[in-house]
N, C-alpha and C positions, 0 to 999 in steps of 0.2 A: 246757440241752438234756438233760443226763443222760449217764451213762457208756455206756449201751447204744447210744443214738443216735450218740454220738461214735465208738464202735468201728465201728458200721455205716458211717458216713461214711468213716472211715479205711480200711475194707476196700474200699469202692467206689473211692476214690482210688488205693489201692495196685493194684487190679486194672487200672484204666485206665493207670496209669503203667508197669506191667509188661507187660501183654498187648499194648497198642498198639504200642510200639516193637519188641517181639519179633516181631510179625507183619510189621511194615514193614521192619525192618532186619536181623534175624538171618538168616544163611545157614549151611548146614551145612558148607560147604567152600569154599575159594577157587575150585575148579573150577566151581562154580555161577555164578560171575561171570566166567568165562573167564580166570581167573588161575591161576598155579602157586603152591604153597606156597613160603615163603622157603627158599632152599637146595635147590630141586628138582634132581633129577639131570640133567634136560635143560639146566640152566643152569650146572652145575658139573661139573668132571671129578673123578672119584674118585681119579685118579692124581696130582692136584695135590699137590706136596710140602708146600704150605702148609697143607693140611687135616690136622688132628691126628686121632689115632685116636678121640678122644671126639667130634669133629665128624662123622667118618664114621659112628659109631654113631648119632648123632642123625639123619643123613640116611637111615639104614636103619631108622628107627623104625616105618615103616609096614609092619611084618611082623605078621600077625594072631596074637593070643594068645587062647587059650580061657581061660575062667575058671579051670579046673583047672590049666592050664599056668602061669598067672600066680601062682596060690597055691602052687605048688611052688618058687617062686623065693625066695631069701633077701631080695631087695630088696623084694618085696611086703610081707612081714611086718615088715621094719624100718620101712617107710613107715607102715604101720598103727600100729605101736607108737609111733613118733616123733610122729605127729600125734594119736594117740589120747590119750596121757598129757597132752599140752599142751591138748587140747580139754577135759579135765576142769577145768583151771584157767581156761581162757577162759570156759566156760559158768558156772562158779562165780563168777568175778569180775564178769562182765556183770550177774548178778543181784544181787550183794552189794556192788558198789562204792558205790552210793548209801548203803546202810546203814553201810559202813565209814567214809565221810567224815562222816556224821552222828554215828557213834559216837565219833569223835575230837574232837567238839565244834563242828562247823560247821553252820550252818543249812541248811535244805532247798534253798534257792536255790543255794548254793555247791556242794552235793552234786550237784544236777542239772547244774550247769555243768561239772563234771568229766566227766560222761557226754557232754556236747557236745564237750569237748576230745578225748575218745577218738574220737568219730565224725569230727570234723574232721581229725585227724591221719591216721586211716585213709584218708580220702578223698584228701588231698593227697599222701600217700606212695605211692599205687599206681603212678603213672607212674615214680617213682624206682626202685621194685622191678622193674618191667618192664624199664626201661633196664639195671639191674644184671644181671638174669637173662640178657640177651643178650650180656653182656661178660665175665662170669666163670662158672666152673662152677656149675651149679645147686646142688650140695651146699654149696659155699662160701657162696653167697648165703643158703641156708637157715640155715647156722650163724650167719651175721651177724645175721639177723633174730631168731633165738632169743636171742642174747646181748644184743641191744638191748632186747628185751622184759624179760629178766631184770634188766638194769641199771636200766631205768626203774622196774620194780616195787620193786627194792631201795631206790631213791631215794625212792619214794613212802612207804614205811613206815619209813624211817630217822629221820624227824622229823615232828612234828605241825605244823611251820611251813607255812603255806598255800602259800607260793611253791615250796617243795620238793615238796609234794604235787602241785601243778600241773605242775611240771617233770618229775616222775617219771611221771605219767600221760601227759604229752605225749610223752615218749620211748617209753613202753610202747606208745602208740597207733601210733607210727611203725613199731615192730617188728611190731605186730599186723597192720598193713596188708600187710606182707611175707608174713605167714603165709597170708592169704587169696589173695594173688596167686601166690606161689611153689609152694604145694602143688598147685595146678592145673597149673602148668607142669611140675613134676617128674613127675606121673603121665603127662602127655602125652608128655614126652620119653622116659620109660622104657618105655612100652607102646604108643606110637604112636596115630595117629588112628583106625585101623581097629578097635581094640579098646578105645578109651578108655571108652566107655559101659559095656561089660561089666566091665572090670577096675575102673574107678573106682567103679562102682555098688556092688560088694561091698566095696571099700575104705571107701567112705563109710558103708555099713551098720555095719561093724565099728567105725569111728571114732566114730560116733554112740552106740554102746553105751557107750563111755568117756564121751562128753560128757554123757549122761543122768545120770551119777552126780555131776557137778560141783556143781550147786546144792545138793543135799542133803548132799554131803560138806562144803562150806563151812559150811552151816547147822549140821550135827552138831558140827563142831569148835568153832563159836562157842558153841553151847549148853553144851558140855563145859568150855570154857576161859574163856568170857566175853570173848573177843577174836578178831579176825581174823588176828592175827599168825602163828599156827601155820599157818593155811590159806595165807597168802601166802608164807611160807617154803617150804612144800611145793611151791607152784606155781613158785617160783624154782628149786628143786632139779629139778623136772620139766623146766623150760626148759633148764637147763644139761645135763641128761642128754640131752635131745633134740638139743642142739647137737653132742653126740658121736655119737649114733646116726645122724643124717643124713649125717655124714661116712663112716660105715661102710656106708651104703646105696649100693653101687656099682650102676651100670646093669646090668640083666639082659641076657644075650646069648642070642640064639636064631638058629638057622640061617636066614639070609635067603633069601627066595624069588627075589631078583634076582641072577643070577650075576655082576653087575658088582661085587658086594662080595667076590668071591673066596672064600677058604676058609670053610667052614661052621664055625660055633661053637655047640656045644650049650649050652643054658640051664643055669645052675648049679642 
């Protein structure tokens, strides 16, 4: 058939699989379906002693933030840096993982199967990360997934034994699934539904600036050293740093417009 026709067919299939379900099933808010968001104020009392301060902050999340207001908070920049530096490694690894496995002596079929392992583990782990995000503080969940990614990557490069390479990328893929789930949750929790598009939009733009350097960075280091070892070590270091930074990114506070939340709190 040829690669041009293959890509054309792939594009049409992708369009159908994405556009069709989006039109049929996606809704902008629970209210469009006659529902309330989980934890809505009309179903919970803000004076309930069982509700922690963090939970009350989450319930107050639907306070509008302008782009400028969000960018003046410490949390915004910590999130951008946290996910920015890891996106360098994610983008670089996604492009070079096939070459890495081939470079350590395995045939193309096995190298391709590693990519399938990554895709599979991301898919099956998403429900777990969503479950975890509802039961522990989102920063702690983020720290866990960064540490799992780092541990998996360290295992993958620790030995050229195929079973360890598979095990390492299996573990890394589980952590990577958490990255894609939890980063969306943390932006929504911190800046609320009303401003998610505005704030997340500029956050994604800045994060993708980091990500754009990933593939050439890995390639440059390989050309200079003849190995992917330095690139992977740098990525592991970035993941460990991000595990620390996400814990420092405390939720921003802004004067709520609903008087039910009591005393006003200025944004940091």
